[in-house]
C-alpha positions as CSV (number, residue, x, y, z in Angstrom):
1,M,13.6,15.2,-6.1
2,R,10.4,15.5,-7.4
3,D,7.7,13.4,-6.4
4,V,6.0,11.3,-9.5
5,V,3.3,13.4,-11.2
6,E,-0.2,11.8,-12.5
7,S,-0.4,13.5,-15.9
8,T,-3.6,14.9,-17.1
9,P,-6.2,12.8,-18.4
10,W,-5.3,11.1,-21.4
11,N,-8.0,8.9,-23.8
12,H,-7.5,6.7,-26.5
13,L,-10.4,5.5,-28.6
14,G,-12.5,7.3,-26.5
15,H,-11.3,5.7,-23.2
16,T,-9.7,7.0,-20.0
17,V,-6.1,6.0,-20.1
18,H,-3.9,6.6,-16.5
19,A,-0.3,7.4,-17.0
20,V,2.2,9.1,-14.8
21,Q,5.5,11.2,-15.7
22,Q,8.3,12.9,-14.2
23,Q,11.2,15.1,-15.5
24,P,14.3,16.4,-14.6
25,D,15.0,20.4,-14.7
26,A,16.7,19.9,-17.8
27,S,17.4,17.0,-20.1
28,G,18.8,18.4,-23.4
29,D,18.9,15.9,-26.2
30,R,18.1,12.8,-24.1
31,P,15.1,10.7,-25.6
32,A,12.1,10.5,-23.3
33,L,11.1,7.4,-22.1
34,L,8.1,5.4,-21.9
35,L,7.8,2.6,-19.5
36,V,5.0,-0.4,-20.3
37,H,4.1,-3.0,-17.4
38,G,3.4,-6.5,-17.9
39,F,0.3,-8.7,-17.6
40,G,-1.7,-7.9,-14.6
41,A,0.7,-5.0,-13.8
42,S,0.4,-1.3,-14.1
43,T,2.6,1.8,-13.7
44,D,2.8,1.1,-10.0
45,H,5.3,-1.7,-10.8
46,W,7.8,0.6,-12.1
47,R,8.0,2.4,-8.1
48,H,11.8,1.7,-8.0
49,N,12.8,3.2,-11.8
50,I,10.8,6.3,-12.3
51,P,12.3,8.5,-9.7
52,V,16.1,7.5,-10.7
53,L,15.4,7.6,-14.2
54,A,13.9,10.8,-14.1
55,Q,16.9,12.6,-12.4
56,T,18.4,12.7,-16.3
57,H,15.5,11.9,-18.4
58,A,11.8,12.4,-19.0
59,V,9.7,9.4,-17.9
60,H,6.4,8.4,-18.6
61,A,4.4,5.2,-17.6
62,I,1.5,4.1,-18.9
63,D,-1.1,1.5,-17.8
64,L,-2.6,-0.6,-21.1
65,L,-6.2,-0.6,-21.3
66,G,-7.7,-3.3,-19.7
67,F,-5.0,-3.0,-16.7
68,G,-4.1,-0.8,-13.7
69,R,-6.3,2.3,-13.6
70,S,-7.0,2.7,-17.4
71,A,-10.5,1.8,-18.6
72,K,-11.5,-1.8,-19.2
73,P,-14.6,-1.6,-21.6
74,A,-15.9,-4.8,-22.6
75,E,-16.4,-3.8,-26.3
76,L,-12.3,-3.4,-27.1
77,N,-10.7,-6.4,-28.7
78,Y,-7.8,-6.6,-26.4
79,G,-4.6,-8.1,-27.6
80,G,-1.2,-6.9,-29.5
81,A,-2.6,-4.4,-32.2
82,L,-4.6,-2.7,-29.4
83,W,-1.7,-2.0,-27.2
84,R,0.9,-1.1,-29.9
85,D,-1.8,1.7,-31.4
86,Q,-2.3,2.9,-27.9
87,L,1.4,3.3,-27.0
88,V,2.0,5.0,-30.8
89,A,-0.5,7.4,-30.3
90,Y,0.6,8.4,-26.6
91,V,4.0,8.9,-28.2
92,R,2.9,11.1,-30.8
93,E,0.1,12.7,-29.0
94,R,1.5,13.2,-25.6
95,I,5.2,12.8,-25.6
96,G,5.9,14.2,-29.3
97,R,9.5,13.5,-29.5
98,P,11.9,10.6,-30.2
99,T,11.1,7.9,-27.2
100,V,12.8,4.6,-26.2
101,I,9.8,2.3,-25.2
102,A,10.6,0.0,-22.3
103,G,8.3,-2.6,-21.6
104,N,8.7,-6.0,-19.3
105,S,6.7,-9.0,-20.4
106,L,3.4,-8.7,-22.1
107,G,4.6,-4.9,-22.3
108,G,7.7,-6.1,-24.0
109,F,5.7,-7.2,-26.7
110,A,3.8,-4.2,-27.1
111,A,6.5,-2.1,-26.8
112,L,8.2,-4.0,-29.5
113,A,5.5,-3.7,-31.8
114,A,5.2,0.0,-31.1
115,G,9.0,0.6,-31.9
116,A,8.7,-1.1,-34.9
117,A,5.4,0.9,-36.0
118,L,6.9,4.1,-35.0
119,G,10.0,3.9,-36.9
120,S,11.9,7.6,-36.7
121,D,10.0,8.5,-33.6
122,C,11.4,5.4,-32.0
123,A,14.8,6.5,-30.1
124,G,15.0,2.7,-29.1
125,V,13.2,-0.3,-27.4
126,V,14.1,-2.0,-24.2
127,L,12.8,-5.7,-23.6
128,L,12.6,-7.1,-20.0
129,N,12.1,-10.6,-20.4
130,A,9.7,-10.1,-23.1
131,A,6.6,-12.5,-24.0
132,G,5.4,-13.0,-27.9
133,P,5.8,-16.3,-30.1
134,F,8.4,-16.4,-33.1
135,S,7.3,-17.3,-36.4
136,D,8.0,-21.3,-35.6
137,E,6.3,-21.1,-32.5
138,Q,2.8,-20.5,-34.0
139,K,2.8,-23.8,-36.1
140,S,-0.3,-25.5,-35.7
141,P,0.0,-29.2,-33.5
142,Q,1.0,-32.0,-35.4
143,G,-0.6,-35.4,-34.9
144,W,-4.0,-36.7,-33.6
145,G,-2.8,-36.6,-30.3
146,A,-1.6,-33.3,-30.0
147,I,-4.7,-31.7,-31.7
148,A,-6.8,-33.5,-29.3
149,R,-4.8,-32.2,-26.2
150,Q,-5.0,-28.7,-27.4
151,S,-8.6,-28.5,-28.4
152,I,-9.7,-30.1,-25.1
153,A,-7.5,-27.5,-23.2
154,T,-8.9,-25.1,-25.0
155,A,-12.5,-25.8,-24.5
156,L,-11.9,-26.0,-20.8
157,L,-10.2,-22.6,-20.8
158,K,-13.2,-21.2,-22.5
159,S,-15.8,-22.2,-19.9
160,P,-17.2,-19.2,-18.2
161,V,-17.4,-21.0,-14.9
162,L,-13.9,-22.2,-15.2
163,Q,-12.8,-18.8,-16.1
164,R,-14.8,-16.8,-13.1
165,L,-13.1,-19.8,-10.5
166,M,-9.6,-18.9,-12.0
167,F,-10.5,-15.2,-12.0
168,E,-11.5,-15.1,-8.0
169,N,-8.5,-17.4,-7.3
170,L,-6.0,-15.4,-9.0
171,R,-6.7,-12.3,-7.3
172,R,-6.6,-13.3,-4.0
173,P,-3.8,-11.8,-2.4
174,A,-2.3,-14.9,-1.0
175,T,-2.4,-16.1,-4.8
176,I,-0.9,-13.0,-5.6
177,R,1.7,-13.3,-3.3
178,R,2.5,-16.8,-4.0
179,T,2.9,-16.0,-7.6
180,L,5.3,-12.8,-7.1
181,N,7.2,-15.2,-4.9
182,Q,7.8,-17.7,-7.9
183,V,8.8,-15.5,-10.2
184,Y,11.2,-13.0,-7.9
185,V,14.5,-14.7,-7.2
186,D,15.2,-12.0,-4.5
187,K,11.8,-11.8,-2.5
188,T,12.5,-8.6,-0.6
189,N,10.6,-6.4,-2.9
190,V,7.1,-8.8,-2.9
191,D,5.7,-6.6,-0.1
192,D,1.8,-5.7,0.9
193,W,2.2,-2.2,-1.5
194,L,3.0,-4.3,-4.4
195,V,0.5,-7.6,-3.8
196,E,-2.3,-4.5,-3.2
197,S,-1.4,-2.8,-6.6
198,I,-1.6,-6.0,-8.5
199,R,-5.3,-6.8,-6.6
200,R,-7.0,-3.2,-6.4
201,P,-7.5,-3.1,-10.5
202,S,-9.1,-6.5,-10.1
203,L,-11.8,-5.1,-8.1
204,D,-12.8,-2.8,-11.0
205,P,-16.3,-3.6,-12.7
206,G,-14.8,-4.6,-16.3
207,A,-11.6,-6.7,-14.9
208,F,-13.3,-10.1,-15.1
209,G,-14.5,-9.0,-18.6
210,V,-10.7,-8.2,-19.5
211,F,-9.6,-11.3,-17.9
212,R,-11.9,-13.7,-19.9
213,T,-10.5,-12.1,-23.1
214,V,-7.2,-13.3,-22.4
215,F,-8.2,-16.9,-23.8
216,D,-9.2,-15.1,-26.7
217,I,-6.2,-12.7,-27.6
218,P,-4.7,-13.1,-30.7
219,R,-0.9,-14.1,-30.7
220,G,0.0,-11.0,-33.0
221,Q,2.7,-10.5,-35.0
222,P,5.7,-12.6,-34.6
223,L,8.8,-11.3,-32.9
224,D,11.4,-12.0,-35.7
225,E,8.8,-10.2,-38.2
226,L,9.0,-7.2,-35.7
227,F,12.8,-7.4,-35.1
228,A,13.0,-7.0,-39.0
229,E,11.2,-4.0,-38.9
230,L,12.7,-2.2,-36.1
231,T,14.9,0.5,-37.2
232,A,15.7,1.8,-33.7
233,P,18.4,0.3,-30.9
234,L,17.5,-2.8,-28.9
235,L,18.8,-3.4,-25.4
236,L,17.5,-7.1,-23.7
237,L,17.8,-7.0,-20.1
238,W,17.3,-10.5,-19.1
239,G,16.3,-12.0,-15.5
240,I,18.0,-15.1,-16.6
241,H,16.3,-17.2,-13.6
242,D,12.8,-16.5,-15.1
243,P,10.4,-19.9,-14.4
244,W,7.6,-18.8,-16.2
245,I,9.4,-18.4,-19.8
246,N,12.7,-20.6,-19.6
247,A,15.1,-17.6,-20.0
248,P,17.9,-19.1,-21.2
249,G,16.3,-21.0,-23.9
250,R,14.6,-17.8,-25.2
251,R,17.5,-15.8,-24.8
252,S,19.4,-18.2,-27.4
253,T,16.2,-17.7,-29.2
254,F,16.3,-14.3,-29.2
255,Q,19.9,-14.1,-30.2
256,R,19.4,-15.9,-33.3
257,H,16.7,-13.1,-34.7
258,A,17.4,-9.7,-32.8
259,P,19.6,-7.2,-34.5
260,A,23.1,-7.8,-35.0
261,A,24.2,-4.6,-32.8
262,T,21.6,-5.3,-30.1
263,T,23.2,-5.0,-26.7
264,E,22.3,-7.5,-23.4
265,V,22.6,-7.8,-20.0
266,V,22.3,-10.6,-18.0
267,L,20.7,-10.6,-14.2
268,E,20.7,-12.7,-11.6
269,A,16.7,-12.3,-11.2
270,G,13.1,-13.3,-12.2
271,H,10.7,-12.4,-14.6
272,C,10.4,-8.9,-13.3
273,P,13.9,-7.6,-12.9
274,H,13.3,-4.0,-13.2
275,D,11.1,-4.4,-9.4
276,E,13.5,-7.3,-8.0
277,V,16.9,-5.7,-8.7
278,P,16.1,-2.0,-9.7
279,E,19.3,-0.5,-9.1
280,Q,20.9,-3.0,-11.6
281,V,18.2,-2.6,-14.4
282,N,18.4,1.8,-13.8
283,A,22.4,1.3,-13.9
284,A,22.2,-0.9,-17.1
285,L,19.5,0.9,-19.1
286,L,21.1,4.7,-18.0
287,E,24.5,3.4,-19.5
288,W,23.2,2.2,-22.7
289,L,21.0,5.6,-22.9
290,A,23.8,7.7,-22.4
291,G,25.5,5.7,-25.6
292,L,22.3,6.7,-27.3
293,T,23.2,10.4,-27.1
294,S,26.7,10.2,-28.5
295,A,27.6,11.0,-31.9
296,T,28.6,7.1,-32.4
297,A,26.1,4.9,-29.8
298,P,28.5,1.8,-28.8
299,T,27.4,-1.9,-29.0
300,Y,28.1,-4.3,-26.6
301,P,28.4,-7.9,-27.3
302,E,27.2,-8.9,-23.5
303,N,27.2,-7.2,-20.3
304,S,26.9,-9.0,-17.3
305,A,25.5,-7.3,-14.0
306,T,25.3,-10.2,-11.6
């Protein structure tokens, strides 16, 4: 099996973007895959997926601007629109063929937005515990009490001193490990290598500037609107024990809005199923991908890989 090969340098908006790619000896008519990490992570988080998926598909993974080994310039407006456009440009400029985009958490929102924008250049979208709001979640708080609480919380979070303290604490190895242990049910893969892969980019000169923008990132287009615009097949992979997003409740909301032919796979895992239970995710993804290349792609009301 060939090692993961770092791609030749690519730039978006004049800024360096880190990406890796690995390809099988022959992929035939199979779509390419583009893997997108979550907040604070990088291409490294797909360590257990790329070698397996690349046995049959051309696999690319990319660091979003502001994260991983990609540039972290202060002048960019970080948010869904930036990352959507980055993924769209990468598919069209570097991959140049119909592509399945898979994303975890924040990367899931970016993957869905890019998939909707790509139209026929998108062969499918895979969401692993995706972040992002629905329309009815973007309503302003009602009542003086709720408005006051939100205003106070917003003011505190925008304090440069508090932001700096939060940033320094969050990038401590002990804090990173504790956070990962909270969102992994099986903690086997919460190892030193993973902790360091998250800590290392936080040492970059622009990392704190990117972190500060988190509190001003626009919420972006609602998920229900993106679902309505998406024309490609959709796969939802749920780490059902995710404490960050109330996965069972969020899954119910997704079921109300996602396209009718959406495939779902429920996994006994937390927020990052691709790294926690990679064998199950790889198997479910490859099974779904096999359906995309058949004359009539099958749909499944629900699969369980528990």
